[in-house]
N, C-alpha and C positions, 0 to 999 in steps of 0.2 A: 503493500500499500503504499502511496505517495504523502508524504508528511512536508507540507511548507512550514518552515519555521523563519521567526525571525526574535532578536531580544533586545530588549531596550537595559540601559546599563546608567548607574551613576558611579559615581570615584566612590574609592574605600572610607570608610569610616575609622578602619582597623588603628586602635590609639597606639599598637607596638609600632606597626609600620610610620605612621604618622611623625611619632618620637623618635624615630632614627633617621629621620629628613637631615640633611646638612645642608647650609647651602653657605656659600665663601663667594668673595667678591670677585669680580676680573680683577686679569694678572695685575692689570696695569694699577691697581691701587695699591702701594705701597707702605703710607704713612699710618699708623694707629688711628690718626684724628680721623683720614680719610675713609678707611676699612669701616671705623664704626658709623660714620656719615652715612653711609653706602647701605648699611646693616641695617642701620634704625629706618631707612627709606622703602628698602627693596626686601630685605629678608621675608617679611612675610608673605609677599607679593610670590616671591619666588615658590614659596614652600605651599603655597595654593596653586601655582601652576605643575609643581610634581603631582600634587593631590589629585590635580582636574586629569593628568595623565593616566591614572590607574581604572578611567573609565572604560578604558581601552585595553587593559590587562586581564587577561582572563583568569588568571588568577586572583587579582585583587577586586577587580569589578563588581557592584553589589546588580544583581538580575533585577532590575523594578517592576519589569515587562514581559510576558511572554506571549508571543501571540503566534498560533497554529493554524493550519487547515487539512483537516485530513480528506486526501481524494479533492472533489470537487465540493465538498463541504463548505458550510460557513466558517465564516475564520471565530476563531475563539481567543479571547485575550486572558491571560490571569495575572492579577497582579496581589501583592502581598508580601509578606517576609519569606526569603529564598526556600525556605524549607517546608513552605506552607504551599506554594506555587508549583515545588519540582514533582510534590507525588501525583497530583490529577495529570499532567504533563505523561508520566512515566505510566500512570494506569490504561490511559486514553489507548496511547501506542501499545500496550502490552498486549490488546484483543487481535493483532494484527500478526500471521504468522512471519511474512517476511514486511522489510521498511525498508522504505529509500527516501531519505531524507534530501531535502531540495531549501537551497535558500542562495541568499547574496555573502559571497564571501565566509562561506560556513564551515568549511573544512579549516581555516585561519583561526576563526574568532567563533562563533555562534557552537559549534561543535564542541572545541574544547573547551569555551567556555561552561557550559550547561556538565559537562565532565566534572571538572575542577571543582566548580560550585556546589553539585552534590555532594563529593568526598568531603569536601572542608564543611558541608552540612551534616556529616554524617549519614548521606542515603547512598544507597547503591543506583550507582546510574544504569538506567536502561540499555542492552548491551547494544544498542544503536549508535550511541554517544564512547567514543573512544578517542584514541588518539593515533589511530593506526590510518587513516583515511589519504588515499591518494587521488589527484584528479580524475583519473581515470576508472576510479572502482565504479561498478553497475549500482551499488548501494547506494550512493550520494551522485546528488547533479549540485555542481555550484555554479549558479550564473555565470560568474564572475570567470572565474576560471573557461569554461565552456565557451563564453566570448571571446575575452582578451588572453587567453595562453596561462601556461604555468607559471612565469614569471613577470607576467603586466598585471596591470589593475586598470579597473572602470569602474567608477561607481554606479549604484543600482539607479539613480538617479539620472547618468547622464543616457544609459544604458536606455533608462523607458525614453528619453528623448528621442535617442537616436529610433528607438522603433514604433514612434509614435504614441506611447503608451501615458497616459494624464498624469503628472507629477504634481505634487508640490513642494513649498517650498522650505519648509519644515526640516531640521538636519538635528543631528545626533546633540550636539551642543544645544539646538532650543527644549530639549528633550527635559536635557538636563536641568533648564531653567525655569520648563515646565512640573517637574519634579522638586526642584528647590520650593517655588511658590507653590506646592501642596495640590496640584493639578492633573490628579491620576486619571482624569476622564482625558484628558488633552493625551497624555503620555500613551491611553489605550486607543485612542484614533488615529495617532499615530505608528505604531505598533501594526495594527489592523491594517491601516491602508499599506504599509510597507509591505506582507506578508500577501496582501491581495495584487498588488502590485507585481509582485517576482511571480506567483502566478498566472500573471498574464506574459510575463518577460520569459519563462521554462515555456509555455504553452505556443509563443511565436516562433525559439529557438527550434524547437521541437518539430515544428508546423501543423500543430494540433488545434 
């Protein structure tokens, strides 16, 4: 069964990671006074940049929404704590004997993200989520590599534009702003849109 999937993420809140972040001024700052001034003005901003980057780290990112569609069925979205939303995803997939995961950049991001975060939360991942997929595997269809090749990249937004498929301007960074503002309905809409858009891309690539 084909499973179209997409995850929305937020930066880590792990205190141990945040406490370990080390910030230092550029090399041209030599004098103690200039170093102190730079640190006073920039240290916190630099720490925040490091934290923000964890939203695309498959080990550290928080999954805030999972969107998926089974075959031609409706798109479903799951929000809440990771340990809560991963269970129904794995449960729904487990009802099918064979599974093909489909998404954009899922081999490098969504699949390892779900695999890692499940284990971190003490949950056994469904067998479909593992670290050994290759772009040519029949049990996975990554629309990015199917279009751009193994070593090249193209965003789902740009690919949709090329294929004349409806797009929207909301980006991953915008999703994180929605999350900060507590607009989980907005996060769900973006996630659901991406799943539906990816299904259209898949159908076009496969000539369906």
